[in-house]
N, C-alpha and C positions, 0 to 999 in steps of 0.2 A: 717277843718283840711287838710293841704296840702298833695296832692297825685299826683301832676304833671298835665299837661294839659290832657284833656279828649281824644281828637283825633286830632293829629297834621295835618292830611291830609284832614280835613273837614273844610269847609268855616266857619269862626267864625261869630258870630252874629254882631260883630262890622263892618263887611264888607257889611251888609245888609242895607235896608232903615230904616228911622226913625221909621216908624210904626212897622216894624218887631222887631226892637230892643226894643221898648216900650212894645210890647206884650210879648217878652221873659222875660224882667225884671219883668213885672207884674206877669206873671205866676210863676216865680222863687220865688218871695217874698210871693205870695199867698200860695204856697206850703210850704214855710218856716213857715208861720203863722199857717197853718194847722198842721204841724209837732209839733210845740210848744203846740198848743191846745190839740192835741192828746196825747202828753207826759203828760201834766197836767191832762187830763181826766183819764189816766191810773193810775197815782199816787193817785188821789182822790179816785178812786175805790178801789185800794189796801189798802189804809189807812182807809177808812170808813168801809170796809168789815172786817177789822182785819187781813187780809192776810199778810199785810206788816210786822207786828210784828214778825210773825213766819219766814217769809223770811229773815228779817234782822238778827235775832238771829242765824239762820242757816248760813247765808253768813258771818257774823262777826266772826264766829268760824274758818273760813278759814284764815282770816287775811286781814287787810286793803291793804297791798301792792299788794297782788294778785288781789284784786278787782280793784286797780288802773291800774294794767297791763291789765286786761281784758277790762277795759274801753277804753284804747288806742287801743288795738288790734281790738276790735269790730268796732270802728270808722274807722280804716284804711281799714279793709276788706269790710265794707259796701260801703265806698266811692269808692273803686276800682271797685266793682261790678256795682254800679250805673253809673259810668262814662264810663266804657268800653262796656257796653251792648247797642246794638242798639235797643233792644226791649223795648217799653214803659212799657209793663207789667212787665218785669224784673226790670226796674228802680223803678216802684212803689213797687214791692215786696221788693227790697232792702231798700227803704225808710221806708216802714211800719215795716219791720223786724228790722231795725236799731232803730226806735223809741221805739218799744217794748223792744228790748234788753237794750237800754239805761235806760228806765223806770225801768227795773228790777235791773240793776246795781246800779242805784241811790237809791234804797230802803234803804240799810243800812245807807248810808250817811244822807238821809232825816230823817230816823227814829232816828238816834243818835242826829241830830241837833234839831229835834222836842222835844225830851226828855230833851236834854241839855238846851234848851231855857226856859223850864219850871222852872228851878232853877236859871237862870241868871237874873240879874236886868235890862237887856236891853230889847229891843223890840223883835219881832219875827225875828230871824236871817235868816230864810229861805226867808221871804219876803224882808228883807234888801239886802240879797245877790242877789235875783232876780232883784231888782231895780237897784243895781249897775251894774249887767250884762247887763240889758236893756239899761242903759245910756251909758255904754261903747260900746256896739254894735252900738247904734245909732250914737255916736260920730265918731267911726271909719268908719262906712258906709258913713257918711257925708263927711269925709276927702277923701275917695275914689271917691265919686260921684262928689264933687266940684273940686278936683284937676285934675280928669281924668287921673291921673298918672298910668302908668303900673307898678305894683308892682311884676311882674313876677320874678325879681331878688331875691326875698325872698324865692323862691321855694327850691333851694338847701340848703340854710341855715336852713330853717324850717325842711326839711327831716333829715338833720344832727342832729339838736337839738332834734327831736322826738326820734331818735335812742339813743342818749345820755340819754334822760329822761327814756326811756324804760330799758336801761342797769342799770341805777341807781335804778329803781323800782325792777327789778329782783335781783340785788345785795343786796338791802335792805331786800328782802324776804328771800334770801338764808343765808346772813350773820347776819341778825338781827339788822342792824342799822336803825335809824329813819330818815325819810325825813321831815324836820321841816318847819318853816315859810319861810325861804329863798327859798326853793323848790317851795312852793305854789306861792310866789310872782313871781318867774321866770316863772312858768307855766302860770300865768295870762298874763304876758308879751308875752309869746309865743302864747297864744290863741289870743291875740290882733293882733299880727303880722299875724297870720293865717287868721283872719277875713279880714284884709286888702288885703292879697293875694287872698283869695277866692272871695271877692267883685270885685277886679281887674279882675279876671278871668271871672266873670259874665259879666263885661262890655267890655272885650277885646278879650277873647279867647274861650269861650264856643260856640259850634255849636247850632243852633236854636232848635234842637230836644232834648237837654240835660237839659232842665229846671228842671226836677225832680232830676237829679243828682246834679245840681247846688244847689238846695235847701237842699239836703242831706248834701252836703259838708259845706254849711253855718250853718246848724243845728248842725253838729258835732263840729264846732268851737265854736258856742254859748254854747253848752252843756259843752264843756271843760272849757270855761271861768266861767260858773256858778258853775261847780264842784269845781274849785280851789278858786274862791271867797268865796264860802260857807266854804270850808276847812280852808281858812284864817280867816273867822269870828269865826269859832269853836276853832281855836288855840289861838285866841286873849283873850278869857275869861278864 
């Protein structure tokens, strides 16, 4: 999820040697994998323990649009914290806090999708959405790595688009209009552009000590893509 360059006056990892760059990239994607595994582990615990159902019913009473808004705001705040803090401990705290917060925010969506899939004639839509997200992330990451292109020009466009999306979400919550399939498709495209932007930052602009913040930003974009891919699957049936 785009939030600007971390520290403009810090030497970016792209200016360092090959070994330093490789170490930074490996650490970033190892932490990203850890965040995804941690997210999945929390969801498994919540659903197998029965806590998820109570949480979902309570949160759904608030309304989908408010949950969508919370999803975007939490991602922005955590990304800013992780990227601006020079303390490694603070970066880890932001990453862990963000993963936990996202796991909680995802509960009603996953609960509804799980219940809905029981009556549909298709396969498990959660697994299908996860697979589509994984393939999309892998493809976009390959584009960024192979092309070596600097996608920093997307930054201003992404920030503007996120503001517009948040305004639409708040407007829908206040005035009661629905954000349909077109909104989900647009947000999937926005998440894809965000992954390109974030991956480009990892390759070109992040300082060597911000691998935790880099992984958080990538995780935020992956989570957003998964959210709206799943939302699109749910609206399809």
